[in-house]
C-alpha positions as CSV (number, residue, x, y, z in Angstrom):
1,M,21.6,-55.3,-27.0
2,D,21.9,-52.9,-29.9
3,A,19.9,-49.7,-30.4
4,E,17.6,-51.2,-33.0
5,T,16.7,-54.2,-30.8
6,F,16.1,-51.9,-27.8
7,A,13.9,-49.6,-29.8
8,R,11.9,-52.6,-31.1
9,L,11.4,-54.1,-27.6
10,Y,10.7,-50.7,-26.1
11,R,7.9,-50.1,-28.6
12,A,6.4,-53.5,-27.9
13,T,6.3,-53.0,-24.1
14,A,5.7,-49.2,-23.9
15,G,2.2,-49.8,-22.3
16,I,3.5,-52.2,-19.6
17,E,4.3,-50.9,-16.2
18,P,7.6,-52.1,-14.8
19,P,8.9,-54.2,-13.2
20,F,8.3,-56.8,-15.9
21,A,10.2,-59.4,-17.8
22,V,10.5,-59.9,-21.6
23,V,11.6,-62.7,-23.9
24,D,12.6,-61.7,-27.4
25,L,11.2,-64.6,-29.4
26,A,13.5,-63.9,-32.4
27,A,16.6,-64.3,-30.3
28,F,15.1,-67.2,-28.3
29,D,14.4,-69.1,-31.5
30,A,17.8,-68.3,-33.0
31,N,19.5,-69.6,-29.9
32,A,17.5,-72.8,-30.1
33,A,18.6,-73.2,-33.7
34,D,22.2,-72.6,-32.8
35,L,22.1,-75.3,-30.1
36,V,20.6,-77.8,-32.5
37,T,23.4,-77.1,-35.0
38,Q,26.0,-77.7,-32.3
39,A,24.4,-80.9,-31.3
40,A,25.1,-82.2,-34.8
41,G,22.1,-84.5,-35.1
42,K,21.9,-85.7,-31.5
43,P,18.6,-84.8,-29.7
44,I,18.7,-82.1,-27.1
45,R,16.8,-82.8,-23.8
46,L,15.5,-79.4,-22.5
47,A,16.8,-78.5,-19.1
48,S,13.6,-77.0,-17.7
49,K,15.2,-75.3,-14.7
50,S,16.6,-72.8,-17.2
51,V,13.2,-71.9,-18.6
52,R,10.5,-72.4,-15.8
53,C,7.7,-71.4,-18.1
54,R,5.4,-74.1,-19.5
55,P,4.4,-72.2,-22.7
56,L,8.0,-71.7,-23.6
57,I,8.9,-75.3,-22.8
58,R,6.2,-76.4,-25.2
59,R,7.5,-74.0,-27.8
60,V,11.0,-75.5,-27.5
61,L,9.8,-79.1,-27.7
62,D,7.9,-78.3,-30.9
63,L,11.2,-77.4,-32.5
64,P,13.1,-80.0,-34.5
65,G,16.1,-81.2,-32.6
66,F,14.6,-81.1,-29.1
67,S,13.2,-84.1,-27.4
68,G,12.2,-84.7,-23.8
69,V,12.7,-82.7,-20.6
70,L,15.4,-82.8,-17.9
71,A,13.4,-81.6,-14.9
72,F,14.9,-80.4,-11.6
73,T,12.4,-81.8,-9.1
74,L,9.9,-84.7,-9.1
75,P,6.9,-82.5,-8.4
76,E,7.9,-80.4,-11.4
77,A,8.3,-83.5,-13.5
78,L,4.8,-84.7,-12.5
79,L,3.4,-81.4,-13.7
80,L,5.2,-81.5,-17.0
81,A,4.4,-85.1,-17.6
82,A,0.8,-84.2,-18.0
83,E,1.8,-83.0,-21.5
84,V,5.3,-84.3,-22.1
85,D,5.8,-88.0,-22.6
86,D,9.5,-88.2,-21.6
87,V,10.7,-86.4,-18.5
88,V,13.9,-87.3,-16.6
89,V,14.3,-85.9,-13.1
90,G,17.9,-84.6,-13.2
91,Y,18.5,-84.9,-9.4
92,P,17.6,-87.5,-6.8
93,T,14.4,-87.0,-4.9
94,A,13.5,-87.3,-1.3
95,D,9.8,-86.3,-1.8
96,A,7.9,-89.3,-0.5
97,G,4.5,-87.9,-1.4
98,A,5.6,-87.2,-5.0
99,V,7.0,-90.7,-5.3
100,R,3.7,-92.1,-4.1
101,R,1.8,-90.0,-6.7
102,L,4.1,-91.3,-9.4
103,A,3.8,-94.9,-8.3
104,A,0.0,-94.8,-8.3
105,D,-0.3,-93.4,-11.9
106,Q,0.3,-95.7,-14.8
107,A,0.6,-92.9,-17.3
108,L,3.2,-91.1,-15.2
109,L,5.2,-94.2,-14.6
110,R,5.6,-94.5,-18.4
111,R,6.7,-90.9,-18.8
112,V,8.9,-90.1,-15.8
113,T,12.4,-91.3,-15.0
114,L,14.0,-90.9,-11.6
115,M,17.7,-90.2,-10.9
116,V,19.7,-92.5,-8.6
117,D,23.3,-92.8,-7.6
118,S,23.2,-95.1,-4.6
119,V,21.5,-98.1,-3.1
120,E,20.3,-95.9,-0.3
121,Q,18.2,-94.0,-2.8
122,L,16.7,-97.2,-4.0
123,D,15.8,-98.0,-0.4
124,F,14.1,-94.7,0.0
125,L,12.1,-95.1,-3.3
126,D,11.0,-98.6,-2.2
127,S,9.9,-97.3,1.2
128,A,8.0,-94.4,-0.3
129,A,6.4,-96.2,-3.2
130,G,5.6,-99.5,-1.4
131,P,6.4,-103.0,-2.6
132,A,3.3,-103.8,-4.7
133,R,3.8,-101.4,-7.6
134,P,4.9,-101.5,-11.3
135,P,8.6,-100.8,-11.8
136,L,9.9,-97.3,-11.5
137,R,12.1,-96.1,-14.4
138,V,15.5,-95.0,-13.1
139,C,18.6,-93.3,-14.6
140,L,22.0,-93.8,-13.1
141,E,24.1,-90.7,-12.6
142,L,27.8,-90.9,-13.2
143,D,29.9,-88.2,-11.5
144,A,31.7,-86.2,-14.3
145,S,34.1,-84.2,-12.2
146,L,37.8,-84.2,-12.8
147,R,39.7,-85.7,-9.9
148,L,43.5,-85.3,-9.6
149,L,46.2,-86.3,-7.2
150,G,44.3,-89.3,-5.9
151,G,41.1,-87.3,-5.4
152,R,42.7,-84.5,-3.4
153,V,41.9,-82.1,-6.2
154,H,38.3,-82.0,-7.3
155,L,37.2,-79.9,-10.3
156,G,33.5,-79.8,-11.0
157,A,30.2,-80.1,-9.2
158,R,30.0,-82.6,-6.2
159,R,27.2,-84.8,-7.5
160,S,27.1,-88.5,-7.7
161,P,29.4,-90.8,-5.6
162,V,29.6,-93.1,-8.7
163,H,32.8,-91.9,-10.3
164,E,34.5,-95.0,-11.7
165,P,33.2,-97.4,-14.4
166,R,33.5,-100.2,-11.8
167,Q,31.1,-98.3,-9.5
168,A,28.7,-97.7,-12.3
169,G,28.6,-101.4,-13.1
170,E,28.1,-102.4,-9.5
171,L,25.1,-100.0,-9.1
172,A,23.6,-101.1,-12.3
173,R,23.7,-104.7,-11.2
174,A,22.1,-103.7,-7.9
175,V,19.3,-102.0,-9.7
176,V,18.5,-104.8,-12.2
177,A,18.7,-107.4,-9.4
178,R,16.0,-105.6,-7.5
179,Q,12.3,-105.9,-8.1
180,G,10.4,-102.7,-8.7
181,F,13.0,-100.8,-10.8
182,R,13.9,-100.6,-14.5
183,L,17.3,-99.1,-15.4
184,V,16.8,-97.1,-18.6
185,G,19.5,-94.4,-18.7
186,V,22.8,-93.0,-17.7
187,M,23.5,-89.3,-17.1
188,A,26.7,-87.3,-16.5
189,Y,26.9,-83.5,-16.2
190,E,30.3,-82.0,-16.7
191,A,29.9,-78.7,-14.8
192,Q,33.5,-77.8,-15.0
193,I,33.2,-77.7,-18.8
194,A,29.6,-76.9,-19.6
195,G,29.2,-74.4,-16.7
196,V,32.5,-72.4,-16.8
197,G,33.1,-69.9,-19.5
198,D,36.4,-70.4,-21.3
199,A,36.8,-66.8,-22.5
200,P,35.9,-64.6,-19.4
201,V,35.6,-60.9,-20.5
202,G,38.8,-59.0,-19.6
203,R,40.6,-62.0,-18.1
204,P,42.6,-63.6,-20.9
205,L,45.0,-65.5,-18.6
206,R,42.2,-67.1,-16.7
207,G,40.6,-68.0,-20.1
208,L,43.8,-69.7,-21.1
209,A,43.9,-71.7,-17.8
210,V,40.2,-72.7,-18.1
211,R,40.7,-74.0,-21.6
212,G,43.7,-76.1,-20.6
213,V,41.8,-77.7,-17.7
214,Q,38.7,-78.2,-19.8
215,R,40.8,-79.9,-22.5
216,I,42.3,-82.3,-19.9
217,S,38.9,-82.9,-18.3
218,G,37.2,-83.5,-21.6
219,D,39.7,-86.1,-22.7
220,E,39.6,-87.9,-19.3
221,L,35.8,-87.9,-19.2
222,R,35.4,-89.1,-22.8
223,E,37.2,-92.3,-22.0
224,R,35.7,-92.8,-18.5
225,R,32.2,-92.1,-19.6
226,A,32.5,-94.6,-22.5
227,A,33.8,-97.3,-20.1
228,A,31.1,-96.6,-17.5
229,V,28.3,-96.7,-20.2
230,A,29.8,-100.0,-21.5
231,A,29.7,-101.4,-17.9
232,V,26.1,-100.4,-17.5
233,R,25.0,-101.7,-20.9
234,A,26.5,-105.1,-20.0
235,V,23.6,-105.5,-17.6
236,A,20.8,-103.2,-18.8
237,D,19.3,-102.2,-22.1
238,L,19.6,-98.5,-22.0
239,E,17.3,-96.1,-23.8
240,F,19.5,-93.0,-23.5
241,V,22.9,-91.7,-22.3
242,N,22.6,-88.0,-21.4
243,G,25.5,-85.5,-21.0
244,G,26.6,-81.9,-21.2
245,G,24.9,-78.6,-21.0
246,T,24.7,-75.4,-22.9
247,G,28.4,-74.7,-22.6
248,S,29.5,-78.0,-23.9
249,V,26.9,-79.1,-26.4
250,A,29.2,-79.6,-29.4
251,R,32.0,-81.2,-27.3
252,T,29.7,-83.7,-25.5
253,A,27.7,-84.5,-28.7
254,S,30.9,-85.7,-30.3
255,E,31.3,-88.5,-27.8
256,P,30.1,-91.8,-29.4
257,A,28.9,-93.1,-26.0
258,V,26.5,-90.1,-25.6
259,T,23.1,-90.4,-27.3
260,E,21.6,-87.1,-26.3
261,V,22.7,-83.8,-24.8
262,A,21.1,-81.4,-22.3
263,A,20.7,-77.7,-22.7
264,G,18.5,-74.9,-21.6
265,S,20.3,-71.8,-20.4
266,G,21.4,-71.0,-24.0
267,L,17.8,-70.2,-25.0
268,F,17.8,-67.1,-22.8
269,A,21.5,-66.4,-23.1
270,P,22.0,-64.9,-19.7
271,A,25.1,-62.8,-18.8
272,L,27.2,-65.7,-17.5
273,F,27.2,-67.2,-21.0
274,D,28.9,-64.2,-22.6
275,G,32.3,-65.7,-21.8
276,Y,32.1,-68.8,-24.0
277,R,34.1,-69.1,-27.2
278,S,31.9,-71.8,-28.6
279,L,28.7,-69.8,-28.3
280,A,27.3,-67.0,-30.4
281,L,24.0,-66.6,-28.6
282,R,21.8,-63.6,-28.6
283,P,20.5,-62.2,-25.3
284,A,16.8,-63.1,-25.3
285,A,15.5,-62.5,-21.7
286,F,15.4,-59.2,-19.9
287,F,13.9,-57.6,-16.9
288,V,12.9,-53.9,-16.7
289,L,13.0,-51.6,-13.7
290,P,11.8,-48.0,-13.3
291,V,14.0,-45.1,-12.3
292,V,12.7,-43.7,-9.0
293,R,15.6,-41.4,-7.8
294,R,18.4,-39.1,-9.0
295,P,20.4,-38.9,-5.8
296,A,23.5,-37.3,-7.4
297,P,25.0,-36.4,-10.7
298,S,25.7,-39.4,-12.9
299,I,23.7,-41.7,-10.7
300,A,20.2,-43.0,-11.3
301,T,18.4,-45.3,-8.9
302,V,15.9,-47.9,-9.9
303,S,13.3,-49.7,-7.8
304,G,14.4,-53.2,-6.7
305,G,17.0,-55.1,-8.6
306,G,18.4,-57.6,-6.1
307,W,18.0,-60.4,-8.5
308,V,21.3,-62.1,-7.8
309,A,22.1,-65.5,-9.2
310,S,22.9,-68.6,-7.2
311,G,26.4,-70.1,-7.0
312,V,29.7,-68.9,-5.6
313,P,29.1,-65.3,-4.5
314,G,30.8,-62.8,-6.8
315,T,30.3,-59.9,-9.2
316,D,29.6,-62.4,-12.0
317,R,26.3,-63.3,-10.1
318,L,24.9,-59.8,-10.3
319,P,22.4,-58.6,-12.9
320,V,23.9,-56.6,-15.7
321,P,22.4,-53.2,-16.8
322,E,22.0,-53.7,-20.5
323,W,20.2,-50.5,-21.7
324,P,20.9,-47.6,-21.8
325,T,24.5,-48.6,-22.4
326,G,27.2,-47.2,-20.1
327,L,25.5,-47.9,-16.8
328,R,27.1,-50.0,-14.1
329,L,26.3,-51.0,-10.5
330,V,27.7,-49.0,-7.6
331,G,30.3,-51.1,-5.8
332,A,29.2,-50.1,-2.3
333,E,25.6,-51.2,-2.9
334,A,25.5,-53.5,-6.0
335,A,22.0,-54.9,-6.6
336,G,19.7,-53.9,-3.8
337,E,16.6,-55.6,-2.4
338,V,14.5,-52.5,-2.9
339,Q,16.6,-50.1,-4.8
340,T,19.7,-50.2,-7.0
341,P,21.8,-47.1,-7.8
342,L,23.4,-47.1,-11.2
343,R,26.4,-45.0,-12.1
344,G,27.6,-43.7,-15.5
345,A,27.2,-41.0,-18.0
346,A,24.0,-42.5,-19.3
347,A,22.5,-41.9,-15.8
348,D,22.4,-38.1,-16.6
349,T,20.0,-38.8,-19.4
350,L,17.5,-40.7,-17.2
351,H,14.6,-39.2,-15.3
352,V,12.1,-40.5,-12.8
353,G,9.8,-43.0,-14.6
354,D,12.4,-43.9,-17.3
355,R,13.3,-47.6,-17.7
356,V,16.5,-49.6,-17.4
357,W,16.8,-53.0,-19.0
358,F,18.8,-55.7,-17.3
359,R,19.9,-59.2,-18.0
360,H,20.0,-61.8,-15.2
361,A,23.3,-63.6,-14.7
362,K,21.5,-67.0,-15.0
363,A,18.6,-68.2,-17.0
364,G,15.6,-69.8,-15.2
365,E,16.1,-67.9,-11.9
366,L,14.7,-64.8,-13.6
367,C,11.3,-66.5,-13.6
368,E,11.4,-66.8,-9.8
369,H,11.0,-63.0,-9.6
370,V,8.1,-62.5,-12.0
371,N,4.6,-64.0,-12.4
372,E,4.6,-63.7,-16.2
373,L,6.8,-63.2,-19.3
374,H,5.9,-60.9,-22.1
375,L,6.8,-62.7,-25.4
376,V,7.8,-60.1,-28.0
377,D,7.6,-60.9,-31.7
378,G,9.0,-58.1,-33.7
379,D,7.7,-54.9,-32.2
380,R,4.6,-56.3,-30.5
381,V,3.8,-58.5,-27.5
382,L,2.6,-61.7,-29.0
383,A,1.5,-63.2,-25.7
384,T,1.9,-62.8,-22.0
385,V,2.4,-66.2,-20.3
386,P,2.8,-67.4,-16.7
387,T,6.0,-68.5,-15.2
388,Y,6.0,-71.4,-12.7
389,R,5.7,-68.7,-10.0
390,G,2.8,-67.2,-11.8
391,E,1.1,-70.6,-11.7
392,G,1.6,-70.7,-8.0
393,R,4.4,-73.3,-8.4
394,A,7.5,-73.0,-6.2
395,F,9.5,-76.2,-6.7
396,L,12.7,-75.1,-4.9
């Protein structure tokens, strides 16, 4: 964050008591436009887990180039489907109550698509929804990981058991042969490409290795995904084929078999996305904590701060002090539950009551720590809107 941006955001939020979270709408909208450009004409399905705020979800879906939502739980999808007419649940559900609510509502049945990757999941949905019901819309998930040496090496997220085109065709036939289901889509998320930065800061050799693996994986998946989609299309009239994520929008959109891409994290541009060559995103989401101690020279301690991201534990999951510049976490304590000491020359300029601006390592998880987001337009707060947490919604 440059000095001009900080000054503008500071003026806008001077009357708000920390801790609080801010979204810079200029950066947010610019990031959305950049993602649309990368998608090269293919629609972007918004990954709602990276936003977790209904007013911002509506703002994105009103922008040209975005269409539909990729939700992370069925209860969340049911909430969003009250105002969004195309919601795909990105992960299988085991929430029998939510399935029953879906099956009992004709409007929701038209708007919500469930994710499946096995016959066992079909059995669960049948048991939860009951036999006398309209068809449930389902999407088949293809595993997008790279498997080498006969499967002994696995690169990517461990998601669907459906890895080969043959398996995709077999599951598709099982779905269409079964009453109570309608197969409408295929999804594959290439986490080893979309979710791994190919230019990690200060680690050029790792970046070179990541780019090599991603090139191999991208070439392999391009052919395998096309074959799997063809196998499914042979038995079902698909409405969509979804792929990718913020880190692979351009690459995935270039595949002829893919009809839409998914993205969400790029809107906030959290710290984990600083290490991507293909992205020129602007940090848009921040949280602000007050200085409460000066325990030693060149150290300032803020209240709270343990807003650590999910995933493999490591320093890249920690929040990043963004302003004032020159601050860093103390290795022996890192980001604490109730206090976080910060070291650096800038600490000597801070006093009790001053503010430190942070970026979360990931996108939507920020909203699990605050009840509201202050949306800044220029140097004023345009609106203060609730997060899922602020609405009393805790989906995971």
